[in-house]
C-alpha positions as a printed NumPy array, in Angstrom:
array([[ -45.256,  -69.383, -162.763],
       [ -48.152,  -71.746, -163.646],
       [ -50.271,  -73.4  , -160.992],
       [ -49.059,  -76.849, -162.1  ],
       [ -45.432,  -75.842, -161.566],
       [ -46.255,  -74.561, -158.09 ],
       [ -48.085,  -77.803, -157.31 ],
       [ -45.1  ,  -79.839, -158.492],
       [ -42.855,  -77.745, -156.257],
       [ -45.103,  -78.332, -153.238],
       [ -45.194,  -82.091, -153.843],
       [ -41.421,  -82.271, -154.23 ],
       [ -40.97 ,  -80.165, -151.093],
       [ -43.101,  -82.693, -149.138],
       [ -41.166,  -85.704, -150.431],
       [ -39.789,  -88.078, -147.781],
       [ -36.966,  -89.07 , -150.169],
       [ -35.886,  -85.445, -150.51 ],
       [ -36.092,  -85.121, -146.738],
       [ -33.553,  -87.951, -146.264],
       [ -31.289,  -86.59 , -149.016],
       [ -31.335,  -83.12 , -147.484],
       [ -30.297,  -84.579, -144.138],
       [ -27.325,  -86.26 , -145.845],
       [ -26.438,  -82.919, -147.389],
       [ -26.593,  -81.082, -144.068],
       [ -24.412,  -83.727, -142.445],
       [ -21.924,  -83.306, -145.299],
       [ -22.011,  -79.519, -144.896],
       [ -21.409,  -79.892, -141.167],
       [ -18.556,  -82.329, -141.69 ],
       [ -16.737,  -79.887, -143.997],
       [ -17.024,  -77.138, -141.37 ],
       [ -15.801,  -79.409, -138.566],
       [ -12.75 ,  -80.294, -140.67 ],
       [ -12.126,  -76.632, -141.528],
       [ -12.226,  -75.946, -137.778],
       [  -9.708,  -78.725, -137.144],
       [  -7.369,  -77.413, -139.864],
       [  -7.679,  -73.877, -138.491],
       [  -6.885,  -75.115, -134.978],
       [  -3.812,  -76.902, -136.334],
       [  -2.813,  -73.633, -137.976],
       [  -3.26 ,  -71.784, -134.695],
       [  -0.836,  -74.17 , -133.031],
       [   1.637,  -73.956, -135.918],
       [   1.196,  -77.549, -137.027],
       [  -0.947,  -77.226, -140.139],
       [   0.337,  -78.311, -143.54 ],
       [  -3.066,  -78.255, -145.247],
       [  -5.374,  -75.443, -146.296],
       [  -7.909,  -74.294, -143.689],
       [ -10.603,  -74.007, -146.338],
       [ -13.387,  -75.929, -148.012],
       [ -11.03 ,  -77.614, -150.48 ],
       [  -8.526,  -78.384, -147.729],
       [ -11.25 ,  -80.117, -145.719],
       [ -12.455,  -82.1  , -148.734],
       [  -8.896,  -83.227, -149.471],
       [  -8.576,  -84.444, -145.883],
       [ -11.67 ,  -86.611, -146.466],
       [ -10.258,  -87.897, -149.781],
       [  -7.108,  -89.158, -148.023],
       [  -9.071,  -91.369, -145.617],
       [ -10.048,  -95.031, -146.291],
       [ -13.051,  -94.993, -148.647],
       [ -12.596,  -91.228, -148.781],
       [ -13.469,  -90.959, -152.478],
       [ -16.677,  -92.926, -151.91 ],
       [ -17.572,  -90.554, -149.093],
       [ -16.902,  -87.569, -151.357],
       [ -19.273,  -88.909, -154.004],
       [ -21.927,  -89.438, -151.331],
       [ -21.338,  -85.895, -150.083],
       [ -21.692,  -84.604, -153.628],
       [ -25.098,  -86.278, -153.86 ],
       [ -26.034,  -84.649, -150.554],
       [ -24.997,  -81.204, -151.785],
       [ -27.03 ,  -81.762, -154.955],
       [ -30.034,  -82.539, -152.744],
       [ -29.468,  -79.255, -150.892],
       [ -29.383,  -77.422, -154.215],
       [ -32.642,  -79.086, -155.317],
       [ -34.242,  -78.238, -151.972],
       [ -33.305,  -74.585, -152.195],
       [ -34.362,  -74.379, -155.826],
       [ -37.802,  -75.594, -154.774],
       [ -37.825,  -73.113, -151.886],
       [ -36.788,  -70.324, -154.276],
       [ -39.596,  -71.124, -156.727],
       [ -42.472,  -72.429, -154.605],
       [ -41.39 ,  -72.344, -150.98 ],
       [ -41.679,  -69.989, -147.989],
       [ -45.444,  -70.137, -148.236],
       [ -45.758,  -69.017, -144.611],
       [ -44.445,  -65.564, -145.667],
       [ -46.154,  -62.832, -147.672],
       [ -45.062,  -60.038, -149.976],
       [ -41.622,  -58.593, -149.444],
       [ -40.766,  -61.061, -146.664],
       [ -41.363,  -63.984, -148.992],
       [ -39.299,  -62.36 , -151.744],
       [ -36.454,  -61.866, -149.269],
       [ -36.587,  -65.519, -148.224],
       [ -36.66 ,  -66.641, -151.835],
       [ -33.613,  -64.457, -152.557],
       [ -31.881,  -66.117, -149.595],
       [ -32.687,  -69.519, -151.113],
       [ -31.16 ,  -68.398, -154.414],
       [ -27.954,  -67.519, -152.594],
       [ -27.931,  -70.922, -150.875],
       [ -28.312,  -72.615, -154.275],
       [ -25.027,  -70.978, -155.27 ],
       [ -23.278,  -71.861, -151.983],
       [ -24.37 ,  -75.508, -151.892],
       [ -23.666,  -75.839, -155.613],
       [ -20.152,  -74.512, -155.038],
       [ -19.566,  -77.1  , -152.319],
       [ -20.998,  -79.869, -154.486],
       [ -18.831,  -78.908, -157.46 ],
       [ -15.712,  -78.836, -155.301],
       [ -16.39 ,  -82.228, -153.719],
       [ -17.067,  -83.808, -157.124],
       [ -13.953,  -82.244, -158.642],
       [ -11.71 ,  -83.528, -155.856],
       [ -13.333,  -86.971, -155.972],
       [ -12.794,  -87.242, -159.746],
       [  -9.192,  -86.1  , -159.387],
       [  -8.533,  -88.801, -156.824],
       [  -8.065,  -86.352, -153.973],
       [  -5.717,  -84.02 , -155.779],
       [  -6.284,  -80.345, -156.521],
       [  -7.773,  -77.883, -154.093],
       [  -5.772,  -75.05 , -152.617],
       [  -6.518,  -71.358, -152.679],
       [  -7.1  ,  -70.214, -156.271],
       [  -8.596,  -66.894, -155.202],
       [  -5.542,  -64.796, -156.051],
       [  -5.151,  -65.828, -159.759],
       [  -8.941,  -65.548, -160.221],
       [  -8.924,  -62.076, -158.671],
       [  -6.04 ,  -61.086, -160.965],
       [  -8.091,  -62.119, -164.01 ],
       [ -11.092,  -60.153, -162.78 ],
       [  -8.984,  -57.057, -162.057],
       [  -7.684,  -57.222, -165.641],
       [ -11.23 ,  -56.868, -167.004],
       [ -12.819,  -53.518, -167.816],
       [ -14.227,  -52.204, -164.542],
       [ -12.476,  -55.136, -162.852],
       [ -11.66 ,  -53.021, -159.803],
       [ -15.35 ,  -52.33 , -159.348],
       [ -16.276,  -55.982, -159.815],
       [ -13.78 ,  -57.137, -157.168],
       [ -15.11 ,  -54.441, -154.838],
       [ -18.682,  -55.692, -155.398],
       [ -17.556,  -59.247, -154.59 ],
       [ -15.978,  -57.971, -151.391],
       [ -19.108,  -56.084, -150.413],
       [ -21.279,  -59.139, -151.19 ],
       [ -19.107,  -61.433, -149.025],
       [ -19.017,  -58.858, -146.231],
       [ -22.791,  -58.384, -146.413],
       [ -23.383,  -62.119, -146.197],
       [ -20.984,  -62.261, -143.243],
       [ -22.934,  -59.506, -141.504],
       [ -26.188,  -61.442, -142.033],
       [ -24.618,  -64.53 , -140.426],
       [ -23.436,  -62.499, -137.454],
       [ -26.883,  -60.941, -137.031],
       [ -28.597,  -64.328, -137.258],
       [ -26.215,  -65.602, -134.605],
       [ -26.898,  -62.828, -132.11 ],
       [ -30.65 ,  -62.705, -132.846],
       [ -30.93 ,  -66.524, -132.848],
       [ -32.803,  -66.353, -136.15 ],
       [ -31.346,  -69.792, -136.962],
       [ -33.856,  -71.322, -134.554],
       [ -36.335,  -71.505, -137.429],
       [ -34.231,  -74.315, -138.892],
       [ -34.922,  -76.603, -135.903],
       [ -38.095,  -78.338, -134.859],
       [ -39.283,  -77.511, -131.351],
       [ -37.748,  -80.754, -130.001],
       [ -34.361,  -79.473, -131.136],
       [ -34.674,  -76.327, -129.05 ],
       [ -35.766,  -77.721, -125.694],
       [ -34.078,  -79.58 , -122.902],
       [ -30.348,  -79.76 , -122.265],
       [ -29.584,  -80.94 , -125.789],
       [ -31.789,  -78.228, -127.284],
       [ -30.007,  -75.532, -125.325],
       [ -26.664,  -76.963, -126.494],
       [ -27.844,  -76.924, -130.125],
       [ -28.905,  -73.293, -129.817],
       [ -25.559,  -72.423, -128.23 ],
       [ -23.717,  -74.172, -131.07 ],
       [ -25.781,  -72.149, -133.552],
       [ -25.177,  -68.858, -131.785],
       [ -21.411,  -69.313, -131.533],
       [ -21.168,  -70.933, -134.981],
       [ -23.046,  -68.296, -136.95 ],
       [ -21.155,  -65.427, -135.336],
       [ -17.772,  -67.109, -135.777],
       [ -18.362,  -68.078, -139.402],
       [ -19.581,  -64.548, -140.052],
       [ -16.424,  -63.044, -138.559],
       [ -14.219,  -65.358, -140.662],
       [ -16.071,  -64.433, -143.874],
       [ -15.951,  -60.75 , -142.895],
       [ -12.159,  -61.049, -143.05 ],
       [ -12.424,  -62.657, -146.505],
       [ -14.64 ,  -59.794, -147.702],
       [ -12.115,  -57.328, -146.304],
       [  -9.325,  -58.944, -148.349],
       [ -11.349,  -58.514, -151.565],
       [ -12.117,  -54.9  , -150.732],
       [  -8.444,  -54.216, -150.004],
       [  -7.455,  -55.873, -153.289],
       [  -9.974,  -53.689, -155.134],
       [  -8.744,  -50.531, -153.395],
       [  -5.059,  -51.249, -154.109],
       [  -5.695,  -52.955, -157.475],
       [  -3.388,  -55.688, -156.219],
       [  -4.602,  -59.306, -156.528],
       [  -1.943,  -60.369, -154.001],
       [  -4.092,  -58.742, -151.33 ],
       [  -7.098,  -61.008, -152.057],
       [  -7.565,  -64.459, -150.683],
       [  -9.991,  -67.087, -149.532],
       [ -10.686,  -68.366, -146.049],
       [  -7.265,  -69.954, -145.574],
       [  -5.398,  -66.731, -146.397],
       [  -7.776,  -64.68 , -144.215],
       [  -7.11 ,  -66.972, -141.257],
       [  -3.349,  -66.854, -141.871],
       [  -3.446,  -63.048, -141.908],
       [  -5.372,  -63.157, -138.624],
       [  -2.597,  -65.351, -137.244],
       [  -0.087,  -62.536, -137.95 ],
       [  -1.938,  -60.102, -135.665],
       [  -1.26 ,  -59.56 , -131.938],
       [  -2.794,  -62.497, -130.043],
       [  -3.408,  -64.039, -133.478],
       [  -3.073,  -67.638, -132.291],
       [  -5.66 ,  -67.052, -129.581],
       [  -8.083,  -65.325, -131.928],
       [  -7.641,  -68.021, -134.567],
       [  -8.244,  -70.71 , -131.955],
       [ -11.508,  -69.005, -130.941],
       [ -12.603,  -68.745, -134.601],
       [ -11.726,  -72.413, -135.158],
       [ -13.814,  -73.391, -132.156],
       [ -16.696,  -71.316, -133.472],
       [ -16.573,  -72.802, -136.965],
       [ -16.598,  -76.245, -135.323],
       [ -19.721,  -75.203, -133.429],
       [ -21.332,  -74.26 , -136.753],
       [ -20.567,  -77.73 , -138.053],
       [ -22.137,  -79.311, -134.953],
       [ -25.211,  -77.127, -135.45 ],
       [ -25.519,  -78.502, -138.991],
       [ -25.582,  -82.032, -137.5  ],
       [ -28.294,  -80.926, -135.066],
       [ -30.224,  -79.351, -137.927],
       [ -30.068,  -82.595, -139.884],
       [ -31.476,  -84.46 , -136.875],
       [ -34.238,  -81.956, -136.149],
       [ -34.811,  -80.722, -139.697],
       [ -37.745,  -78.36 , -140.121],
       [ -38.326,  -77.77 , -143.82 ]])
């Protein structure tokens, strides 16, 4: 990369406008997780008619007064998160050296995909007037399984999701998420609450995604797309287990904590 490109990246990274936009994006990201938690809790108590997933949460927003306007604003926020992580991927993490910086830049590349996925979904549902959504994982998995080496590809997806889940769980237990908060967001009663939200949230989200990764791996092993599924199907399968309602309630609470941590991160953003 040329020096001028790196300089452009540094200037963009220091932009106050980008700072505000990123905060909007983090609030949007947190709101989706809080709504997923609410839908999962409804499912645990047997009263859920929606999908306890990203699309289900976005559809809930679309059905509210001015919901479509909110979705467009959230889309802009997710785009800001994508831009931020693109900058971090190219010219960021300057406090790290060598392999550590490469690892952080790889993490930023993954976040570009995640935030982009959320942004695409929110825009799609906004354009459709709140329709669409639902779990399309099974038909997509069926198409992948039909490809040459499709079984291997689905297995790789499962391993990737499970690996990401393991990273989230580790960050929760190790409190590695603290780096996302300024020092003011880690001290005092509120700071301790924020850290607790992060700890519970990262572990719970990791456990939920670990179940999703397991579904993909099982689908690859059995060559049966019916075994695959997204977050909603993973949570519904958890509900079928002994003490499933209790476990699902705990996971829902944890995902809600992750959403609250996103709000705290927006308030005490350390880029």
